[in-house]
N, C-alpha and C positions, 0 to 999 in steps of 0.2 A: 783538150776544150777545161780551161780553167773554171774552176770553182771559186768561188768569194762565198762569203759569210756574215750576217748581218745579225744580230743579238741584240731583242728589244727589252731594255731593261730601264726606263727612265719610269716607268712606278715605284715610288720611293717604297708602297706596300702600305696603305693606312689601318690595313684590318691586321697588321702582324701589331698595333699597337705599340710600336718602339720605338728609340733615337735611332736605331741601323737600321739602315736600306734593305730590303726585302733577300736584295740577292746576296747580302753581305750574312748575314745566319748561319750559321753553321751549319752543318752536314754528315753526316758519321766523319768528322773531322776537318772537315772542308767545305767553304763556303759555298751556296749555291749554284753561284756562279764560275767557280774554280772547277766547277762538277764538269758544266758545261763549254768551258775551254778546253780540258785537258780532252772532252769527247772531240770535239771540232779538232785538235791535231791530229788524231787519226785518220781523219780524212784530206790529211796537206791540202786544205785550203789555202788560195793567192794571195787573202787580207781578211781580216775578221774588222767588223765596222761595228764599234760596240753602241747606242743611242740611247744616253743619258739624260735623266734630269736635271732638275734644283738638286739642289744638297747631297748631290755625288761626289763632293770629290774621294771622300775613304773609297767608296766602290773604284776611280778612276785611282788612286793610288793601289787599290791591289791587284788589279787589271794589269797595270803594269805601262812599259812606254813601245813593247812589240804590238798593239792595236791603233786604229783610226778611233777616234773618240768625232760624235754628234750630237747639238743638243735640242733636246724636245721639249721646249718650256710646260708644254700641257702634256701630260697621259691622252690626249684622246682621238684615237682611229689609229690602225693599224698602218693606213695606208699615209700620216699625216706623220708616222715612229721614221716609215722604209724611205717615206720621198727625202727626211734629211740624208739618209745615208747617200744620194746621190752625188753628192760633191765630189763621194771616192767612185762610185760606182755608175754611175751614166754613163760613161763614156767608154767601160770595159767590155772584150768583147768575153761571153762566158755565162755562166750561170750565176743564180746566186741562191743560196739554202737564206733561210728567216726562219729560224729560232726563237721563238717567247725566254726569258730571261727567267723564268718562272718555272721551267721544263727540264729538272735538273737528272732525273732518271732516262731519258733516254740515250739510247746508246749509239755506240760506232756502227756495230752491227744493218742498225733499223736506216741511218743514214745512209749505209753502203746502199743499201736495198733500194731507199730512192732513186738516187742515183741512175741505180741498174737500171731501175724500170724506166725515169723519168728519158734516158737513152733512148733505151730499146723501141717507147712510142712516138719518139720524138715529139713531145708534149711540150704545149704552151704552158704548162704549170703542174704539179705534181704537189699534193695535197697528202699532209702525212694524218690519217685516220684513227679511231680507236672505238671500239662497239663498248656502250657501256651500258648502265641500267637508269639510270638518272637523267635529267637536261645536265649537260655541262657549264660552262660559261663563255666557251671559246666558239659556241655554233656549232647549227646542226649540217649534215650532209644530205644534200636535195639529190636522188636519182630518176630516170626516167624507167618507163616498164619492165627497158632491157638491162637495168644495172646499171645504165651508163651516167655517169657524173652528170648532174646539168649547175649544180650552185652551193650556196652556202644559206641559208638561211639562220637570222637571228633567234636566239630561244623563246624569246615572244612573242613571236609572231604562229610559232610550231607548236607552243601550248593548247595553243585552243584544239589541233590538229585529231580527230577520236584515232589517226592511226599513229600514234607514237613514232619517231623517229629515232632510234638506237646506234646510229654513228654517227659519232664529232667529229670534230676539228682537233689534233691531236696537240696543237703547236706548234708545226714546223711544214713551209713550203719551199720545194723548189723551182723555180722560175727564170726564163730567160733574161740577161740584163735590159735588151731593149725593148721587151715585150714589157718586161715588167715596167717600166720607166712609160713608159707609151700608153699603158693600160691605166697607172697613176696618173697620166693627163686628163685621160679623157673622164676619171671618176672627178676630177677633184674640177671640171671644167663641169660637169653635169651633177654637183653634188655641193660639191666645196671641199678644202682638204679636212677639212675641222667632221665631217660625219664618212669621211673614206674609211673604211676599214674592208675588212677581210670579204665581206659579201660582196661589194661594190666591184673592186680589185676581177674576183670570179667572174662577175657580169659582164665585167667590160672583153675579158680574154674570150669569152663565149663569143659576144658579139663579133666581134673580130676573128671569127673563125677557127680562132685556137684549140687544138684539144685537149680536154683535161684529164687528166689522172689522178689516181690515188693509192697508196700502199697503206693499207689498214694491220695495224701492228698487230702481231698475233695475241700478243700479252700486256693486257689496255693497262694494267699496273703501271706501266712503262711510259704511260702519257699524265701520269699524276701533274697539275698542277699546286702550285705550294704559294693560297694565300691569305693563312691564319697559321696560327701555331697550330693547330689541329691539323690540319694538312701537313706542317713540317714535322707534324711526330710521325703523321702513317707515312710519310716518305724516310724515316728516320729507320723505319720496322721494314719497307721492303728493301730498300738499300745495306741495312743488315743483314738480311736472310742473302743478298746476292752475295754478298761477300763471303758470308761464310759459308752457302754451297762452293761458294770458287776455289776455296781454299780446303773443303774438304774433297772436289774434286780432284786436287793435287796433292794427297795423301796424309791432309793435316786431320786429329781425330778430333773432335769436337764434341766434347760428352753432351752439353746442354744447348745447342743453338740459340734458345730462345733467351737465353741467359746467360750468354755472350756476346761483348761491345767488339769489336774489332772495326779500327776506322780503314779508310777508302788506302791509307797511302804503307798500310803496314802491311810485311813479306814474311813470310813462314815456312820454316824448308820440310820437307818433309819427313813423316813420320815420330812430329810432334804431338803431344796432348795437350789440349786446351783444358782445362777442367771446369766445371759453373763457376759465372760468377765474375768474374777476370772480364780487367778493360784495357786491351791492346790499344794503344793510342799515337799517333803524328809518327813520323818516319820510323819506327820500330824494328827493328828488323829482327827474327828470332831464327836459331837453325835448326840443327836436325837430333832428331831424338832426346828434346826435351821435353818435361814436364811442368806446366806452366798453370797453379792455381793449387787448390782454389783461391778463389777471392784474391785475385793479383791484381794491380794497376799500375802497368808499365807503359811509360812515356817517352816516343822519341830516345831510344834505349838501343844497342847492340849487343843480344848475345846468342853466345856460342853453341858449340854441339852440346846435348846431353848434360844438361845446366835443369837444375832444379830448383823451382822458386813458389814456394809457398807463401800464402797469405800477406806479401809485402808488397811496395810500394818505390817503382825505380822511375826516375825523371833526368834522362841527359846520362844515362850511367851506360857502361860498357861491362861485361860479364867473359870472361873466360871459357873455353872448354872446361865441363865435369867440375864446374863449384855449383856450392850446393846455397843456396839463401832464403831466412827464413824460420820459421813462419816467425811474422811480425817482425822484417827486417826495414829498414829508408833508406834507399843509395839515392843521393840526391845527386844535382848537378854537378859532373868534375869527376865522380867517384869511376876510378877504374880497376877492375881487376882480373888477375892472369887468371890461371889456369888453376883447377880443384881447389879454390880457396874453399874458405867458409866462412860464411857470417851467420849468426843465431838469432836468435830470440830475441827481442828488442833491443838492436844495437844499429846505431846511425851512422853509415858513412858519408863527410862531404869533402869534393875538394881533395881527396884522397887516392893515391895507388896503393895497394898491394898483391906484392909476389903470387908465383906459382906456390903451390902446398899453404901459403898462411892461413892463419885459423884468430876470426874473432868469435867467441861463439853467444855468447850472451852480456847484456847491458852494459854497454861499452859505447863512449861516441870517440870518431876517430874525424880527425876534421883537420882538413890542411895539413896531409901529413904523406910522405911517401916512404912507406913500407917495403922492407925488401924478401925478399922469397925464406916463407919454411919458418913465421916468424908466428911464436903462440902470444897471444894478446889474452891474459884472464877478465874472469869478469867482473863486471864493473870500474874497469879501466879508461882513463880518460886522455885526450891533449888537451890542454887546457891551450887554447887558440886564440885566445880575443882578451887583447886589454883595457877593452873598453874603446879605444880610439881606431887601433892597428889588428890585422890580424898576425898569426904569428905559423911559420911553419915546424913540424918536428919530422925529424929526418929516424928510423931504426933500420939499423942493419940487417941482412941476411942470417938468423938464423937464432934473432934473439929471444930472450923471454922475458915478457913482461906480466907480474903477477898480477893479484886480482887489485882490487880497490889503489890501484895506481894513478896520483896523476903526475901527467909529465907537462911541465912549466914551459911552452914555448918563449921565444925559439930555443932549439934543443935537439942532440943527436945522440941515438944512440945507437953504439956501435955495433960489428959484427960479432957475434956471441955472445952480446953482453946478457947482462942477469940482472933484474929490476925486480930487487925483494915486496913482496905483496904488502899491498897498506902505507907505500913509499909516497910523497910529491918528491920530486924530482925536478930542482933547478938549477943543476949544471950538468954539461952533458957527460959521458960517460964513454970511454974508449972500448977498442976492438979488446972483448973475451974477459972487462971485469966488473966487476958485482955492484952496483947502489944500490941503497939503503940511507933511507931518512924515516925515522918514526922514534919515538922517543922509548928511552926503555920503560919497559912494562915493570909497574911496584903493585904487588899483590900487600895484603894488609891483613894477616892471621885473625879470623872471629871480628870483624871489625862490620861485615854485612848487618847484622842482627841491632848494633849502634847507630849506622848508619840508617835504617828502615824507623828506628823511634825516634830518631833526630826530625827527620822528614818528617813522620808522623803527627809530632809537634810542633812544628814551622804551618800545616795544612791547619790544623785544629786551633790554633792562635788566628789565623788570617779566619778563619768563619765564625768565628766571633765577633 
């Protein structure tokens, strides 16, 4: 049996009060629509139709060319939205899963259970439902005295009922294609397409003698619908808890999950410890036996095994096994560190590689450089890579020693085993095994300190008069 899917994403989302389409707002590092698309991939749909409205160019650009698109001019009525997908699905044999584009927490497991239940009962439609504590926006479920599903009622109708309904439609339904479009035609004829919603679709199916089934999600938090920024924050909290729980069950220690922020695409190997205050973002991968944090921010980076990162920021960087980063280091895009490398406090690395066992322990900037193995770079050393117009590279050979407060004026090459004396400003390359020194000879004037102090004091007094 073929399974098709329709995502209803025509609502731009006025309640978000944003220039950005509601479905593109980020949720744990991925747009809302991205979570839905990734979940649908897990149930192997034959094709997916994305129903979009006006001002949806960015949404279409994000979703890509692998989907079918149809437009809903005005976001009125579920029936109207689904009807637009008929050009792709009306002639197809199989079932269609219809999902709201603002329900990103629904899981692959839930959809599989819906499909199993639908097939077992040979149902005309299977609705996804959830138990709720207050009236939701999607409609309430009606049942008879035997508990059989009989329909869906709008909240306004149910509000006057002295016995409130606590089961709600949860943003997804599974239905046979042919029965779906037949029911839509009936509802369109009776009510008019603009008025055709879920209530009318279910009523038409019941009138045709089709069996109505439902699957009630055990965890109602999964049915969260995002309408505004408050909903978005609540969904972020729920999804973040789900992500950290999964990592912990896979062997990662997260000391304080409530103060740890891990995005959806991050991978972490077992026996790694994540300390409080960390943000792990994008496609970051962290290996085994690492200690990350506290208070580290890592984006789109690859961290090897047994690495320690303290109070540091890494963006699009690579760190080899058993390396130590921080505290207060900054690894910018293009930073590539070998094994057993040390990058210490207030060190910035940009678009540079450091070979195995090299050390930049404190207060240095290494930009656009290739640093060999077992190189020591002293405190305050800087690769001067920018001349105001272009970036230039610095090459430092294996086993070189760069003293403190050295300026390396690129383009420049420091040879293997070379030694650069502290306080030097180097403008010419140094060959293998050579020593480079570029500083004025010290001049000491005995007893001159008192004379200088009096001279400066007199100048200061003269200016103050």
